[in-house]
Steps between C-alpha positions, in 0.01 A plus 500: 500500500199267485549180321270231351497198716522288175848635441811434702611793719770705317822612661472859633731639237251432230265766635754781501497775240802529273772717647705609190341807325424490127664737272360767258587280195301209649205731561516659153492152334213396727302817414572459131347153471193625692466784246464253226249281693280805583511640148395164352226465763348853523522637149279218368246544793490875466494526113573195277238262642222752511573606133547144380175373658310813377606413145435119531162533675384858536158422638644313791828674571445559867384148560789344304757718680360399838502135408852495343642664818276300734639167365848620570403605848352169582812321377705722736321358797647155423817582307672749726509292813571185299789662311632642820493159670679333204752779499583436865559127402690561180865372460587623153867575416374850410383547861169444649383864444673579163360197323146617568577849383653377178213251433248769583647752263501253211145396570395865525654581161321208336169609651547857382571390139198268496273776642609734223401246235169390655201530280211468742441605859514145620845453332604830674394352828702187456813671380483767770468227766819348370673837535371544848622158612849615382466814703403302813799267461737787471344675799552186710873515448551874520297582810655209693851647415429801730451272804803291393754769439389848632557618855191625680622854511531513119168337406303826465741635248530164310135455499476838330702335223188279439234764506682813377548332167127406503400852426786562262410168329146622427645814327769311305248234399225743405765711307608205302148380409369850445784559251379213286138610519394246752529211238492168688712324233786751573444612857522166660822396325655830603416437860640149477826628356529758773450236766777281358741796485453614858495143643835393360721703744322353799500143365872521423612660816275378782629245740279294723580424860513123564318401815598182687263202453339594831416836343263347245155360557534111494230458231264701281204389707672629818582828331140549393360412835727745670422768246116474539518471871719819532202739544356280788844468663592867481235766562735774373546312176122464464443879564776598259340280231147658563642848482698430179194341337271799572741775405589334180128434423427866562790614271405251225134609511617863467731447200383204294228677305680840464490481118123439498448759776680767296298393192158447635505679839690823438466487118847651437586574139814269492454216749812309409720831513326599832571158639876543430496845660319367809742210522798737484351692801454167681856408410669794645301483829541118526873484434570792744286347774618142437873580559433777761256268697735205487810691605326689780348182634842336513659799671224536768448121544122559464273326255133515618455880509628523137284224375176634671566861392569403136170304490315804618655717226354258240161519660526881461572462139178303445302755699623783271358308191166444668451851622624686199548279193690704231825493312672739751375292798621183323849651490470577878381152568783352296749688712346391829456141374851484384651638820290269716556187298873562460560539872269209582661248267863540603427514872245224502728263317771562768240440770380175342849350503518567871189304592577171317440211742754248364838568343496169308182578305565870410413478138181308566395759779582786272307322223186528714580862562552556126140371451397823673687706243415309180147370555350851563649625165354206329166485675434871520370526140224248587396690810546834331292394204214410736526827681506708182224310314264409785554704809541863407791561282843656571392683818415177658821337370733762651298497824550128546865547404554761771319298760718195426825692564368650822419158620848387402655775701303397807636145488860622535430608854443141602856395415708472824844363419605790265514860598 
């Protein structure tokens, strides 16, 4: 374990993985809160925000959507590492992880309600930014919990409890907002209520581990220095970050403008209904591959081959849409993309927890890693809008998405400390 010279050297025990396994009830509560977080995040991105912005400013809907998400992506670059470092330093009676999850959920709910009532695209941008800050705070506490409490040999399966609910959250969220006709004033409050309901079991039952004083960074400044120096101190950490950034960027480019692709590219008769069907296909493939990939990775003790293979599957999905763009090919692409992204997310999360350089700044280091998950989702609309409007349309968009995932797969081979 490499340590920052600005921090005192920790005792060896701090670098060891937890030994006691977590149970099924723990994993179920963990997955349930992630279901609410993903539903509240992805249903607006896929449906509510595009419809809301199209109603508020129809002539500039693509630009507005890109700017709203781009602002949240830029905030993630600062907020995720900062919240992680603060989480590592927290001493709340609720526990240093749980207090961030609780505060994040409350902030997220407030942001969702404000977004639903926004009357201009600039108001939408500000309210959605508040919601995303809540998401980032909750992520800081939840992702650090894996490194704190889950043994290495369970991390693939437990990581599946983060990303399996991602696909299910899209369908649950889209189902809720579609049922009310995509109305912002009703859809956002429904998602906020869902988030509160599924977060309560975790917040009531979770128990933080309490590290000794030597297990905490001595100051916020020291924690931030250690976090930002982590890529330079650990090449494996740097390669894992690069791969995660590229694969998530490819996935975000391939999915963010699906509603507009179905409407303007394929010209299907019912774009919103078709999006729900496509999302269901994606769901089945993703959930199956997420759990299957995570469990197989745990049993074999291998991470890299699963991560690289899953990234290649996502590239194949993009190739299908470039070569033969049609509704049937979109269904095939949804199946491939779901299988690839599902296996990738669970195994990559497990891999990432095994390359963290310093056990005292886990939340901060994972905060940097979370930038590679959240920033592509937020910044992809900006890049995708440029590719669609200026550089050749959806063919170019899906080509760039596929190339990004291939490059992400290649970086995995540079990691040496994990099989």
